[in-house]
N, C-alpha and C positions, 0 to 999 in steps of 0.2 A: 310444477306438480305439487299438489297439496300433501300434507303430512300423511293423511289417511285418504286413499283414493279408492272409491268403489266405481267400477266401470262396467256398464251394461249388464248388471246382475240379473239373472233369471233363476227362479226356482220352481220346478214342476213336481208335484206329488200326484202320480198317476196321470190323470187327464186334467188336473187342476193347476193352472198357472198362478201360483200364489204371489210371486214377485215378477214384474214384467219390465225389462229393460231399465233397470234402476241404476242411475249414476249420481254420484255425490262426491265432492271434494271437501274435506274438513281440514282446516289449518291447525297447526300445533297450538295447543292450549285453548282451543275453541270448545264451547259448550253447545251442542246441537241436539234438539229434541225431535224425535219422530212422533208425530201426533196424528191420530186417526181413530176411527171406530174399531171395534173388535172384528178380526178377520181381514183387515186391510193389508196385512203383510209386514207390519212394522217389527214385530218380534222375530219373524223369519229373517229379516234383514240383519237384525242384531245377532241372531244365532249364526248366521253365515260369517259375520265379522269375527265372532268369537271362535269359530272353527267347529261348532257343534253340528252345523249343517254344511254340506258341500254344495256350492252353486251348480246348477245344471249347466249354466254358461256364464261368462263374464269373469272379471278379475278383481282381486283385492290386494292393495299394496300398502305397506306401512313404512314411512320414512324411506321411500324409494325401494323397499324390498318387497318382492312378490311373495305373498303368503297364502295365495289361493289354495294351494294343495297341502299346506302345512296342517298338522294336527293342532288341536286346541292348546296342548301343553308346550308347543313350540313357538307360540306367537307372543308370549309375554303380555297377555291382556288380563286386566282385572275385571271380574264380573260380580255384580251385586244383584241378587235375584229378588223376585216378588215375595217369595217365602224367605224367611230369614236364613234357613239352611245351615244353622250353626250345629256343631256336633254336641249333643246333649251331655255326653259323658266327659267332655273336656271343659276346663276352666276358660274364662274369657281370654286369659293370656295365651293358653295353648291353642285356642281357636285362631287368634290373630297370628300366632307363630306357625300355623300349619303349613302355609305355602312356602315359607322360608325353610322349614324342616325338610319338605319334599325336595327343595332345590339343593339341599346339602349345605346350607349356610351354617357356619360355626356357631356354637351355643352362645358365646359371649356376644357375638354380633346380633344373633336372634333376640336376645334379651334386651339389648339396647334399642333395637328397632321396635320391639313390642312396647317398650316404655314410651318411645317417641310417638307411636301411633295412638296409644291410650291417652296421652296428653293432647294430641291433636283433636281427638273426638270428645275431649272433656270428661273422660272417665278414668283418670289415673289411679284411683283408689279401688277399682272394681276388678282388678286382674285375677283375683283368687276366687271370684264368684263363678257359679255355673249359670248357663242360659236361663234356666227356670227361675232363677232368683232376680231376673231383670225384667223391666217393663218392655213393652213392644218397641218403644222409641229407642231405649238403650240397646236392645238386641240389634236393631237396624244400624246403630252407630258401630257396634262391634263388627257386624257384617261388612260395613264400609271399611273399617280399619283392616280387616282381613284381606279385602280386595286390594287395598293400597300398599300393604306391607311389603310385597315383593318388588315395589317400584315399577309397576307396569307401564308400557308405552301408551296404552289406551285404556280408559275406564268405561265399562258398559253397565248401564243401570236399567234393569227390566222392571218397570212399574214398581219400584221398591217401596213406595209409600201407600199403596192401595189398601193395605190391611190395617192402617192406623186411623185413629179418629181425626176429625178435621183440624182441631187446634194443634195437635202434635205434627200433623202433615205439614202445615204451614211453617212451623218452627224448624222442622228437620230439613225441609227442602231448602230453606235459607242457609242452614248450616252446611248442607252438602255443597251448595254453590260457593259459600265462603271458602271451604276447604279446597274445592276444585280450583278456585282462583289463586289461593295461596300456593298450591303445588304446581299450578300451570299445566295440569294434565289434560290431554285431549279426551273429551267425554261425549258419549252418545247416551241420551236419556229417552226411554220409551214410555209414553203415557197416552191415555185417552182423555185426560183432564186438560181442557184448553187453558184454564186459569193457571194451572201448574206450569205448562209449557211457556205461556206468555210471560210469566213473572221471572223466570230464571234463565232463559235461553239467549244465546247470542243470535242463533238462527233457528228457525222451525221448518221442518219438512212435513207438510200436510199430505198424508197418504190416503188413497182411496182405491180399492180394487186392485192393489198390487203395484200401483204407480205413484210417483210423486206428482201431485197436482200442482203444488207451488212450493218454492223454497225461498225464504227471505227472513229478514229481521221481524220480530213481533209487531213493530209499528207498521211495517209494510204489509204483512199478512192481514192484519186487522183492517187497515184503512184502504188498501188497494188489492182486494182479492181478485185473482185472475179468472176464477171459474165460479159457477153457481154453487158447486159443492163447498168450496172453501168459504165463500161468503156465508153460507148457511150453517156450516159446522163451527166456525170460529166466531163466538159471540152471538148475541141476540140480533136478529135482523127483521126489519119490517119491509114488506114488499107492496108496492103500488103499481097498478097497471096504467101504462101511459100509451098514447097514440102519437106516432111520429108525424110531425107537420113539415119539418125541414131537416133532413138528415145532415146536410153540410154544416149548418149552424148549431145543430143539436137542439132544435126547438121541438118540444113535445107538449101534449096537453094531458092534464090529469083532472078528471071530473069536469072537463070543459075549460079548465083554466090553463092558458099557455105558460110555459116556462122554458127558459133557455139554459141548457146545461153547461154551455161554455166549451163544449168539445163535440166533434162530429159523432153521429150515431150510425153504426153499420147496419142500417135497416132502411127499407124503402118507405117513401111517403105513404101514410095510411096504415102501416104495419103497427102492431102492438109490441111494446117492450116492457120489461119489468124494471122498475126503479127500486133499488134497495137503500134503506136508511137505517143507521144505527139509532137506538133510543136516545142517546145523548145529543144527536143532531136535531132533534125535534123539540120544539117548545110549545107549551100550552098557551094559547093566545098569541097575539102579535108580539114580535120581538125585533129589536134593531138588528139589521144585517141579515134578516131572514125574510126574503122578499116573496116567497111562496106562502100564501095563506089559504087554507082550505076549511070549509065548515065541517064540524064534527059533533059527535054525541058521546058523552062519557059512558063507557060500557062497564068499566071495572076500576076499582081503586084498591091498591095493596099498600098498606103502611109498613115500611121496612125500617123504621127508626129514623136515621138521618136522611133517607131517601124515600120518596113516595113513587111507586110504579103505577102509572095510570094507563089504562087501555081505552082507546077512543075509536069509535066506528067512523071511518072516513072512506068515502067513494066506494062503498060496497065491501070494504075489508076492515079489519081491526088492526090498529097499530099500537105499539107500546112506546111510552116515553117516560123519562125519569125527571123528577123535579125534587129539589131539596126541601126538606121539611122546614116550615116556618111556623112557629107557634101562633103568630098573629094572622096567619093566612091559611085557614083550613082548606082541605082539598074539595073540589067541586062535587056535588051530590050526583049519584048515579042517575043516568037518563037526562042530565041537563045539557042543553045546547052549548057549544063552545067553538073554538077555532084552534087549529094547530098551524104552526109555521115552521119553515125550514129554509135553508139556503140551497139554491139550485145546485151549487158546486158540491154540496155534501151528498147528493144523490149518485149512487153507483148504478150504471146501466149493466145489467146482468146479461150475459150471452144465453141463447136458448140452449 
């Protein structure tokens, strides 16, 4: 049994099944992200774990203890919200100490714990300030310290970085991950930002329509998507239409050119399938190790500094590919004829 076990969770609001037969086991100290678009059910799962929502059916256990029917204040769970939710009339130190005071922790112990938490988040000198005197990033650090102060068994993070600017978000998400690793606390992180989830998670749960479409490590989710939704939601994806020539050997044709995928295709001869390719799998022109070469026309060029994103029209569709900027090699002009190449093994056959 995992440290945190969610078993066949369902949540129904009226006639709307927001979460459907959701099961997930999370090991002690693991950092798991729930990733998906708005309305997919990820925050509802988090709220059920926290005890703010009761499951319509299913169970929740923490460290072998069934907590399904327990109230939020009985579960010893730390929660960090999307809004900072700091008490404006309390100092930073008092905000951090709030949960400890509610639990009846003696004053001397509270003060020592607050000092420890403020040092952990890198703000030891700001204990006497009020929230309005802090930046957004500092307020989120204080909210994290408040959630961690009572030594919770599980930490829940509900899109805590969405209100911050891009540079602060990157810095703070790395700090959160470092602190989580240092404390070894089991953590669930809710986000709709795929880059955020990919960069800091041990595992990702991609959710859609109330179900878990795929659970796996970031490398697995990105490179081996199980469903069309996962493939399209995580990262940029190019799609080419192919015709099946031999399902057993995985031989298909794209724009009349045969290519062998190296694995069987679950479609009949003559059927059309979709081949998905990440931008980094495609090269402009012919390249060693990329045996599939297709004629193309340059449709768009976007200079992004160290990387140039090129869009090329291929076999009736437009594909995106990335190439490194080289001062001695300017990008091709719009409308110019060219070729693209890729390895057949890099093509992902998407199910209908």
